[in-house]
C-alpha positions as CSV (number, residue, x, y, z in Angstrom):
1,M,87.0,121.6,109.8
2,R,83.9,119.9,111.6
3,S,82.0,119.6,108.3
4,A,85.5,118.4,106.2
5,I,85.1,114.9,108.8
6,A,81.1,114.9,109.4
7,G,80.2,111.6,108.6
8,F,83.8,109.9,109.6
9,P,84.0,107.4,112.6
10,P,85.4,109.2,115.6
11,I,89.5,110.2,115.9
12,Q,91.6,107.6,116.9
13,E,95.3,107.1,117.0
14,E,97.2,107.4,114.1
15,G,99.2,104.2,114.4
16,D,95.6,102.6,114.5
17,I,94.7,104.0,112.0
18,L,97.7,103.0,109.8
19,V,97.7,99.2,111.5
20,R,94.2,98.5,109.7
21,L,95.7,99.7,106.7
22,R,99.0,97.9,106.2
23,D,96.8,94.8,107.4
24,E,94.4,95.0,104.4
25,L,98.1,95.6,102.3
26,T,99.1,92.9,103.8
27,R,96.1,90.5,102.5
28,L,96.7,91.9,98.8
29,G,100.3,90.5,99.4
30,V,101.8,94.1,99.6
31,N,104.9,95.3,101.9
32,A,104.3,97.6,103.9
33,E,106.4,98.6,107.4
34,L,105.1,101.1,109.9
35,R,107.6,103.8,111.1
36,D,108.2,106.7,113.2
37,N,106.4,105.8,116.2
38,N,103.9,104.4,114.1
39,T,103.3,108.1,112.3
40,A,104.3,106.6,108.6
41,L,103.2,103.8,106.8
42,M,106.5,102.5,104.5
43,V,105.0,101.2,101.3
44,H,107.4,99.2,99.3
45,R,107.1,99.3,95.3
46,R,106.8,95.3,93.6
47,E,109.5,96.6,91.5
48,P,113.1,98.2,92.4
49,G,112.0,102.0,93.1
50,M,111.3,104.6,95.8
51,P,109.0,103.2,98.8
52,V,105.7,105.5,98.9
53,W,104.9,106.7,101.8
54,E,101.4,106.7,103.5
55,F,100.5,109.0,106.7
56,V,96.9,110.1,108.6
57,G,95.6,113.3,107.7
58,F,92.6,116.1,108.1
59,C,91.9,114.8,111.8
60,G,92.4,111.0,111.5
61,A,89.8,111.6,108.4
62,Y,91.7,110.4,105.4
63,Y,94.9,108.3,104.5
64,S,97.2,110.7,102.3
65,R,100.2,110.4,100.2
66,Q,101.9,113.1,97.5
67,S,101.6,116.1,99.6
68,A,97.9,115.0,100.2
69,E,97.3,115.5,96.8
70,Q,95.8,111.8,97.2
71,R,94.0,110.4,99.5
72,H,91.3,108.4,100.9
73,P,88.7,108.4,103.9
74,T,90.1,106.1,106.7
75,A,87.2,104.3,107.1
76,D,87.8,102.8,104.2
77,P,90.8,100.7,104.9
78,E,89.9,97.6,102.0
79,G,89.3,100.4,99.5
80,A,92.7,102.6,100.1
81,A,94.6,99.2,100.2
82,K,93.2,98.1,97.0
83,L,93.8,101.6,95.5
84,L,97.5,101.7,97.0
85,A,98.0,98.0,95.6
86,E,97.2,100.1,92.2
87,Y,99.6,102.8,92.5
88,I,103.1,101.3,93.5
89,V,102.7,99.0,90.6
90,R,102.6,101.9,88.0
């Protein structure tokens, strides 16, 4: 596990990590809200449909969704937000 998170910033609280992602999504005009004591981020689609749930996993190293099949390093919230914004319009 140590090698998996090598090169990432020190582990932060999940809520803080999700707040950074929510803020980046807000800048892109994407509606997202923190849920469950800041342990999950619910991202609303622009068109009707089920929201996307984003979590922090792998000891704080990655944002993840779809049972961790989709993930992005938490060190890059701007990049994660851009990819998520593209994903929700599909």
